[in-house]
N, C-alpha and C positions, 0 to 999 in steps of 0.2 A: 504494499500499500505505499511506495516511497513515492508516489507521485498528490497523496492528501497529507503523508503524516511524513514531515523532512524529519530527519534525527539525524546524529552527530554521529560517523567514528569516533572508536576507537579503542588501542588494539586490548586482549586479552591478556591480563596480567599471569602468569602460574602463583600457585600458593608459594611462600617462600616466609620471612622471617616476619615480628611483627610490625605494622604499622610505626616509621616513628616522625614526632609531634613535626604540625608546619607540611605534612606529604598532601598536595592539591589532590581532590577527588579526581579532579579533570582527569588526573594520570592513570587511574586505573575505571574512568566511568569506562561502558561498554554500549555498544551499537544495540539498533533494535535489531539488528540479525546475528550479529554475535549472542543476542537475551534469547534471543527464538531459537536458535541453537541446542540453550540449556534445556528448555522448555522439558519436564515427564511427566510421567503421573506422581503425583502426587501432588500438596500445596503449593505454587508459589505466589509469594506476596508481595507485593507493588507499593510503595510509602509516599503517596503523593507528600511534595515539597512546593508549593503547597496541594496540587491535585494530579491525583494520578487517576482519577477515572475515565478523564477523554480519553486515554490510552487502549479503551476493554477493546473497541469495535476495532482500531487499525490491529491489533491481535489477533482478531477473529477471521480477519480478512481472507488473510492467505488461506486456510483453512477451509472457509468457502469456496473459493476456486480450486482449492483442490478437489470439491466434491461431498467434503466429510461435513456432517450437519454438529451444529454449534448448538449447545442450551444456557442460555444468559440467563440469571438472577439480578433484574434491575432495581437497587433500592436507591441508588444516586439519581435517576433518570435523563442517565446520560447518552445511549442509545438515540440519536439521532441520526435514522433509516434513513434520510436524505442525500446523506454524507456517501453511504454505501453506493447510493444507484447512481449519483453518479461521480462513481468511481470506476463502479462499474460499465457505465455508458464508454468513459475513455478509455475505459481496454477492452475495450467491444466485446464484454461477457454479457448473458444472461443474466438480465436483473431482477424479472421474477426470479427464477430457479434459486438463486443465489440469497432470495430474501428468504423462500420458503425451505432453505437450509439453514437460515437462521430461525430458532425458538425462543422468544423472551418472556418472559414471567415479570412483570414488572411488580414492584411492591413501594407501596405511595404510606406503610407505616411500616416501625417495628416489629410488630407484630404476623403482619400481613407477610414481614419477610422471614420471622421463624418458622412460619407456615408452610407457605413453599420450598425452602430448605428441605423441609420433614419430608416432602410428599416429592418430590424433582426426581430423586433416584427413577420413580416409575417412569417419566419422560424421558429420563435416559437413557433407558432401557427398551421403552421404546421407537426412539427413534434411533438406534443403535448407537446412540453418540456415545464417543469416548471422552470426548473438550467441552468443559463446564465452567460460563465465566460470571465473576459476581461481584459488583460493586455496592459498597452504603455498609459495607460490614467493615468494622465496627462504627465505620460515623455516623451512621443512623441513629447510637444509642446515645449519643454526646446532646442534642436533646433536650434543654432545659426541665423542661416540660415531662418527662419521663423520671419517677422517682427511682430512688437507688435500688432499692428492691427490684422493682420492675426490669429495671436496666441490668441487673447481675441478673435474674432468672431469664431474663429473653439471649442472651449472651451466655450462660448455658447451654440455653438449648441449638444456637446457632452453632457453637462452637463442638456440641458432640454429632449434630450432623454433619459438622463441616469435614469430620475428620474422618465419617463413614464413607463421603463422600473421595474422597481424597487417598481412602485406601485402593480402588478401584479406576479412581479415573485420573485426567490430567485436570488440576483446576489451577485457575487465578484468579488470583480475588485482588480489588482494585481499592485499595482507604485512602483515603483526604485525609488532608492534616485539618484537625480542629479550628475553629476562629474564634476561639475564647476559650478559657483553663477550664480543664475536665474533669480534674484534681484525680481521686480515687479513679473514676473509667480508663484514667492511662493504664487500670492495666487490661485491660481487654485485649490490646492491642500489643500487646508484651507477651500474652498466654497464645495470640494467633503468629506471633514471629516464635516463638519454643517448638510451636508446632511446623510450621514451613518447611520444605522440603531449601527453596530459596526466597533469600527476601533482598529486596533492588529497591534503592531507594529512586525517585524520579525526579532528577533536578532538570529543567528548561537552560537553554542555553541560548535559543535566540526564540522571541515572540511570535507568535502564529503570523501573518500575515492577510491570508482571509481568510473567511471561515471554513473554507473546504482546503485551508493548506496550512496545515496547523504546527506551532515549531518545533525547533528543534531540540531534541532532549538527551540527556546521558545518562546512564542506568549503572548507581555503585553498588559495587556487592554489597550487602552488608553481613551476608549469611548463603555463604555460595561452596558447596561444596569442589574442590579444585581447583579454588581462586581464589585468589589474595582479598581480601574485606578488609573493612574499616568497621572495628568495634565503636560503638557510638553509645553514648550517655544522650538521651533526646528528651529535648523539656516539651514539644510537640504546644508549645505555645507563640510559634512567631520567634524564636531566637535561633541561632546557628546551631546544628547538631557539634556537640564536643566528643573528641578523642577520647579515647579512654584514659590514654594516660594523662589526661588534664585531668581526671576526675576526683 
């Protein structure tokens, strides 16, 4: 989807010694193609700085082009099918067939999200799909109108189903950073990081130019088997990520 989403290229760095203080993240940032090469069965978590959810559709597109069915649970209301249709037209692909292979379940509340995740396995089996893309988790639980017990209980149910789904499928979860302090709900993201096989921080390197040509991004490995990673202490309240040796 390179003509819709422009992504910066950067070399893959093999695993090695602990990252030194002051090492620029750009030095080990991965490109879109490098990230796609790392995707496998299990949970891959994208952490937005500040946003990751707009990348969910571009990550679906190559699978759709290859004839695969992709199931998406959209809790961030970010799947703009106009983008996919325009991209298909430029590549002279069959737009209706492409759209038919993208099965979207939209969740407008945390309670809808947890219900969809609980039942989405049957949809994956029905469509013989092995790819599941999720947006809005855990960020939909940062809503201040949601009580702490409700948020904890809802997350626990989502986490349980996410682990179950990741045992059988390639699961991509795109999490946006909160826009306000979230207190103890920061633990939700920590738990997802601990469960994920691969965790990548999404960093914009250039702004988008038009709605159909997204900005450039690089992906910094936070947890990645076989790749150099940056251990971080993250505030998720608009501050820069600190390296572990500064903690």
